[in-house]
Structure formats: C-alpha cells, structure tokens
C-alpha atoms as a printed R data frame, in Angstrom:
    type eleno elety resid chain resno       x       y       z
1   ATOM     1    CA   LEU     A     1  23.404  -1.821  11.237
2   ATOM     2    CA   GLU     A     2  20.193   0.468  11.932
3   ATOM     3    CA   ILE     A     3  20.593   2.074   8.348
4   ATOM     4    CA   VAL     A     4  20.248  -1.614   7.170
5   ATOM     5    CA   LEU     A     5  17.291  -2.289   9.260
6   ATOM     6    CA   MET     A     6  16.025   1.116   7.819
7   ATOM     7    CA   VAL     A     7  16.403  -0.179   4.226
8   ATOM     8    CA   ILE     A     8  15.007  -3.494   4.870
9   ATOM     9    CA   TYR     A     9  11.766  -2.399   6.616
10  ATOM    10    CA   TYR     A    10  11.290   0.270   3.706
11  ATOM    11    CA   ILE     A    11  11.127  -2.712   0.868
12  ATOM    12    CA   ILE     A    12   8.868  -4.414   3.060
13  ATOM    13    CA   LYS     A    13   6.565  -1.628   3.495
14  ATOM    14    CA   ASP     A    14   6.954  -0.656   0.015
15  ATOM    15    CA   GLU     A    15   6.591  -4.039  -1.586
16  ATOM    16    CA   GLY     A    16   4.596  -6.198   1.104
17  ATOM    17    CA   ASP     A    17   7.251  -8.672   0.931
18  ATOM    18    CA   ASN     A    18   8.175  -9.889   4.643
19  ATOM    19    CA   LEU     A    19  11.431  -9.980   6.326
20  ATOM    20    CA   GLU     A    20  12.628 -13.687   5.621
21  ATOM    21    CA   ALA     A    21  12.181 -13.669   1.694
22  ATOM    22    CA   ILE     A    22  14.707 -10.668   1.655
23  ATOM    23    CA   ILE     A    23  17.382 -11.682   3.891
24  ATOM    24    CA   GLU     A    24  16.804 -15.298   3.260
25  ATOM    25    CA   GLU     A    25  16.316 -15.951   6.838
26  ATOM    26    CA   ASP     A    26  14.581 -15.375   9.877
27  ATOM    27    CA   LEU     A    27  16.679 -13.609  12.362
28  ATOM    28    CA   ASP     A    28  16.601 -11.356  15.699
29  ATOM    29    CA   PHE     A    29  19.361  -8.595  14.684
30  ATOM    30    CA   TYR     A    30  20.101  -7.499  17.812
31  ATOM    31    CA   SER     A    31  20.621 -10.879  19.209
32  ATOM    32    CA   GLU     A    32  22.697 -12.116  16.345
33  ATOM    33    CA   VAL     A    33  25.291  -8.327  16.723
34  ATOM    34    CA   ARG     A    34  25.246  -9.771  20.498
35  ATOM    35    CA   LYS     A    35  26.685 -13.315  19.196
36  ATOM    36    CA   PHE     A    36  29.850 -11.642  17.528
37  ATOM    37    CA   ASP     A    37  33.191 -11.424  19.347
38  ATOM    38    CA   THR     A    38  35.151  -8.315  16.719
39  ATOM    39    CA   LYS     A    39  33.718  -5.562  14.843
40  ATOM    40    CA   LEU     A    40  35.152  -7.124  11.723
41  ATOM    41    CA   GLU     A    41  32.886 -10.096  12.371
42  ATOM    42    CA   ILE     A    42  30.014  -7.414  12.580
43  ATOM    43    CA   GLU     A    43  30.848  -5.837   9.760
44  ATOM    44    CA   GLU     A    44  30.925  -9.021   7.614
45  ATOM    45    CA   TRP     A    45  27.812 -10.039   8.424
46  ATOM    46    CA   ILE     A    46  26.478  -6.711   7.892
47  ATOM    47    CA   LEU     A    47  27.758  -6.133   4.651
48  ATOM    48    CA   MET     A    48  26.277  -9.939   4.205
49  ATOM    49    CA   LEU     A    49  23.020  -8.413   4.943
50  ATOM    50    CA   LEU     A    50  23.519  -5.653   2.650
51  ATOM    51    CA   THR     A    51  24.236  -7.656  -0.709
52  ATOM    52    CA   ARG     A    52  20.997  -9.581   0.461
53  ATOM    53    CA   VAL     A    53  19.143  -6.656   0.270
54  ATOM    54    CA   ILE     A    54  20.707  -5.028  -2.695
55  ATOM    55    CA   ASN     A    55  20.248  -8.692  -4.305
56  ATOM    56    CA   SER     A    56  16.176  -8.360  -3.396
57  ATOM    57    CA   LEU     A    57  15.998  -5.316  -4.831
58  ATOM    58    CA   ARG     A    58  17.250  -6.161  -8.084
59  ATOM    59    CA   LYS     A    59  15.100  -8.631  -7.981
60  ATOM    60    CA   ILE     A    60  12.303  -6.367  -7.422
61  ATOM    61    CA   ASN     A    61  13.296  -3.886 -10.219
62  ATOM    62    CA   GLN     A    62  13.291  -6.641 -12.568
63  ATOM    63    CA   ARG     A    63   9.697  -7.923 -11.822
64  ATOM    64    CA   GLU     A    64   8.696  -4.143 -12.036
65  ATOM    65    CA   ASN     A    65  10.816  -3.608 -15.016
66  ATOM    66    CA   ALA     A    66   9.161  -6.883 -16.723
67  ATOM    67    CA   ALA     A    67   5.496  -5.714 -15.581
68  ATOM    68    CA   ILE     A    68   5.682  -1.978 -17.326
69  ATOM    69    CA   LYS     A    69   7.121  -3.842 -20.170
70  ATOM    70    CA   LYS     A    70   4.080  -6.415 -20.387
71  ATOM    71    CA   ALA     A    71   1.821  -3.226 -19.447
72  ATOM    72    CA   LYS     A    72   3.420  -1.246 -22.518
73  ATOM    73    CA   ASP     A    73   2.883  -3.959 -24.843
74  ATOM    74    CA   PHE     A    74  -0.761  -5.148 -23.570
75  ATOM    75    CA   ILE     A    75  -1.605  -0.874 -24.441
76  ATOM    76    CA   HIS     A    76   0.272  -1.192 -27.873
77  ATOM    77    CA   ASN     A    77  -1.873  -4.192 -28.810
78  ATOM    78    CA   ASN     A    78  -5.375  -2.851 -27.684
79  ATOM    79    CA   TYR     A    79  -5.164   0.768 -27.755
80  ATOM    80    CA   GLY     A    80  -8.344   0.858 -29.926
81  ATOM    81    CA   ASP     A    81 -10.384  -0.500 -27.521
82  ATOM    82    CA   ARG     A    82 -11.388  -0.025 -24.017
83  ATOM    83    CA   VAL     A    83  -7.889   0.472 -21.925
84  ATOM    84    CA   THR     A    84  -7.922   1.559 -18.684
85  ATOM    85    CA   LEU     A    85  -5.966   1.885 -15.619
86  ATOM    86    CA   ASP     A    86  -7.773  -1.368 -13.402
87  ATOM    87    CA   LEU     A    87  -7.939  -3.509 -16.404
88  ATOM    88    CA   VAL     A    88  -3.790  -3.125 -17.298
89  ATOM    89    CA   SER     A    89  -3.003  -3.518 -13.824
90  ATOM    90    CA   LYS     A    90  -5.116  -6.727 -13.269
91  ATOM    91    CA   SER     A    91  -3.447  -8.158 -16.792
92  ATOM    92    CA   ILE     A    92   0.072  -7.883 -15.147
93  ATOM    93    CA   GLY     A    93  -1.066  -8.639 -11.124
94  ATOM    94    CA   PHE     A    94  -0.473  -5.539  -9.262
95  ATOM    95    CA   SER     A    95  -3.001  -3.038  -7.605
96  ATOM    96    CA   LYS     A    96  -3.789   0.393  -9.480
97  ATOM    97    CA   ALA     A    97  -2.679   2.387  -7.065
98  ATOM    98    CA   TYR     A    98   0.812   0.409  -6.855
99  ATOM    99    CA   PHE     A    99   1.126   0.363 -10.582
100 ATOM   100    CA   SER     A   100   0.455   3.710 -11.780
101 ATOM   101    CA   LYS     A   101   2.879   4.804  -9.429
102 ATOM   102    CA   ILE     A   102   5.727   2.327 -11.242
103 ATOM   103    CA   PHE     A   103   4.223   3.188 -14.677
104 ATOM   104    CA   THR     A   104   4.678   6.942 -14.244
105 ATOM   105    CA   GLU     A   105   8.446   6.616 -12.809
106 ATOM   106    CA   GLU     A   106   9.193   4.324 -15.366
107 ATOM   107    CA   THR     A   107   7.662   5.926 -18.378
108 ATOM   108    CA   GLY     A   108   7.337   9.712 -17.527
109 ATOM   109    CA   TYR     A   109   3.571   9.526 -18.665
110 ATOM   110    CA   ASN     A   110   0.831   8.949 -16.185
111 ATOM   111    CA   PHE     A   111  -1.355   6.197 -17.402
112 ATOM   112    CA   THR     A   112  -3.964   8.526 -19.199
113 ATOM   113    CA   THR     A   113  -1.547  10.464 -20.810
114 ATOM   114    CA   TYR     A   114   0.415   7.605 -22.256
115 ATOM   115    CA   VAL     A   115  -2.995   5.857 -23.645
116 ATOM   116    CA   THR     A   116  -3.544   9.130 -25.116
117 ATOM   117    CA   ASN     A   117  -0.223   9.234 -26.901
118 ATOM   118    CA   ILE     A   118  -0.263   5.896 -28.158
119 ATOM   119    CA   ARG     A   119  -3.583   6.887 -29.959
120 ATOM   120    CA   ILE     A   120  -3.027   9.570 -31.078
121 ATOM   121    CA   GLU     A   121   0.237   8.817 -32.938
122 ATOM   122    CA   LYS     A   122  -1.477   5.567 -34.841
123 ATOM   123    CA   ALA     A   123  -4.280   7.610 -35.452
124 ATOM   124    CA   LYS     A   124  -1.812  10.045 -37.585
125 ATOM   125    CA   GLU     A   125  -0.248   6.970 -39.134
126 ATOM   126    CA   PHE     A   126  -3.779   6.570 -40.242
127 ATOM   127    CA   LEU     A   127  -4.108   9.867 -41.646
128 ATOM   128    CA   ALA     A   128  -1.111   9.554 -43.216
129 ATOM   129    CA   LYS     A   129  -1.038   6.264 -45.004
130 ATOM   130    CA   THR     A   130  -4.862   5.679 -45.379
131 ATOM   131    CA   ASP     A   131  -7.796   6.624 -46.920
132 ATOM   132    CA   MET     A   132  -9.617   6.097 -43.880
133 ATOM   133    CA   LYS     A   133 -12.134   8.743 -42.933
134 ATOM   134    CA   ILE     A   134 -11.843  10.616 -39.362
135 ATOM   135    CA   TYR     A   135 -14.877   8.976 -37.725
136 ATOM   136    CA   GLU     A   136 -13.207   5.545 -39.165
137 ATOM   137    CA   ILE     A   137  -9.864   6.425 -37.865
138 ATOM   138    CA   CYS     A   138 -11.750   7.462 -34.252
139 ATOM   139    CA   ASP     A   139 -13.401   4.198 -33.919
140 ATOM   140    CA   LYS     A   140 -10.195   2.250 -34.451
141 ATOM   141    CA   ILE     A   141  -8.132   3.732 -32.314
142 ATOM   142    CA   GLY     A   142 -10.839   3.981 -29.113
143 ATOM   143    CA   TYR     A   143 -12.426   7.119 -29.476
144 ATOM   144    CA   PRO     A   144 -15.869   6.575 -29.268
145 ATOM   145    CA   ASN     A   145 -16.703  10.391 -29.840
146 ATOM   146    CA   ILE     A   146 -15.249  12.126 -32.837
147 ATOM   147    CA   GLU     A   147 -15.575  15.887 -31.008
148 ATOM   148    CA   HIS     A   148 -13.556  14.575 -28.231
149 ATOM   149    CA   PHE     A   149 -10.805  12.993 -30.554
150 ATOM   150    CA   SER     A   150 -10.615  15.968 -32.265
151 ATOM   151    CA   ARG     A   151  -9.783  18.237 -29.254
152 ATOM   152    CA   THR     A   152  -7.684  15.921 -28.579
153 ATOM   153    CA   PHE     A   153  -5.573  15.497 -31.501
154 ATOM   154    CA   LYS     A   154  -5.207  19.278 -31.566
155 ATOM   155    CA   LYS     A   155  -4.212  19.518 -28.322
156 ATOM   156    CA   LEU     A   156  -1.790  17.391 -29.073
157 ATOM   157    CA   VAL     A   157  -0.432  17.682 -32.554
158 ATOM   158    CA   GLY     A   158  -1.105  21.622 -33.152
159 ATOM   159    CA   ILE     A   159  -3.727  21.505 -35.878
160 ATOM   160    CA   SER     A   160  -6.746  19.667 -36.505
161 ATOM   161    CA   PRO     A   161  -7.056  15.836 -37.725
162 ATOM   162    CA   MET     A   162  -8.734  17.001 -41.203
163 ATOM   163    CA   GLN     A   163  -5.433  19.590 -41.683
164 ATOM   164    CA   TYR     A   164  -3.237  16.994 -40.893
165 ATOM   165    CA   LYS     A   165  -4.586  14.718 -42.911
166 ATOM   166    CA   ASN     A   166  -5.138  17.337 -45.827
167 ATOM   167    CA   ASP     A   167  -0.972  18.301 -45.118
168 ATOM   168    CA   ARG     A   168   0.009  14.817 -45.835
169 ATOM   169    CA   MET     A   169  -1.784  14.648 -48.844
170 ATOM   170    CA   ARG     A   170  -0.167  17.909 -50.325
171 ATOM   171    CA   ARG     A   171   3.358  16.763 -49.305
172 ATOM   172    CA   CYS     A   172   3.126  13.654 -50.824
173 ATOM   173    CA   SER     A   173   1.694  15.142 -54.249
174 ATOM   174    CA   LYS     A   174   5.027  17.226 -54.523
C-alpha cells in the first residue's frame, strides 16, 4: 500500500492532478484497508488501485505524446518565423519548464537544438535544390543574421553554406 501511495503522490506532484482524478474516487486509504477481513481482499483492492494508477499513467503519456507531436508539427510549419520555447509551450498548453522537460525526454534534443537542426536541414535542402542566395535562405529559415547562420551551419555540417552549395552543384553536373 505504501508503494502504491508513493506512486500516486509522485503522479500528483509531477502532473498537478488530484488524487481523486487518478484513482477515480475520494478515499481514505487506511480506513479502507481496515474494512477488509482477509489479506486476499486487501490484495484485490490494491490491484484495483494499481490498475487505476497504470491507466492514469497511460492517459498522461498519451497526452504528452500528442502534445510533443503537435509541438513538432508547429516547429516544422513555422521554422522560418520566430519560434520560441514560450510560444510553442503556450500553443500546446504546457508550462515552459514542463514542456522543455518532456520535449527533451521525447526527442533527445533540447528545444533550441531541435529548432536549429530543423532550420539547418531546410537550409541544406534550399542550397542543394534551388538557386536562392544564402542571404535569402537565411531569411527563409528564420536567421536574421547571415554570420550567425554561417557559423551555425559550418559547426553542424562541417563546411560553409557556400561550400555546401558548390559541392552540390558539382555533384549534379557530373
């Protein structure tokens, strides 16, 4: 029973839910246990509580997964604009701190790194498939500063945007 209670209180603390929402009723655990006559009755009651806790955890995970998918879609659709942690977390209804935590757990990247990777991948596509100038690509992917973009691109890709574009053009002409 103590373990069940610890898990329930962990969920409440972490999720901001209330006890009644998780176990689907208002109980005094110790008074409940005293009502039973056999260990088997107590065991069945604890198993029922655990089932409710597990179902609650599943609902929380589904809500988080849906929120992260929505956030990723938002980033992919708006990478060229000013995409901030605050803006995205508000768009899915989570606090910045909580969203940041679950986003990193789910994607393996912090928010800024994830957005940067999306922008650099889009830049690579534009460099390889269009005749756009680097400053135009910069603007299109949400980098107002070409120097910052070039440094970031080189850091992640290993070569400058211009070298990348020239390499792609040479490969295509062969």
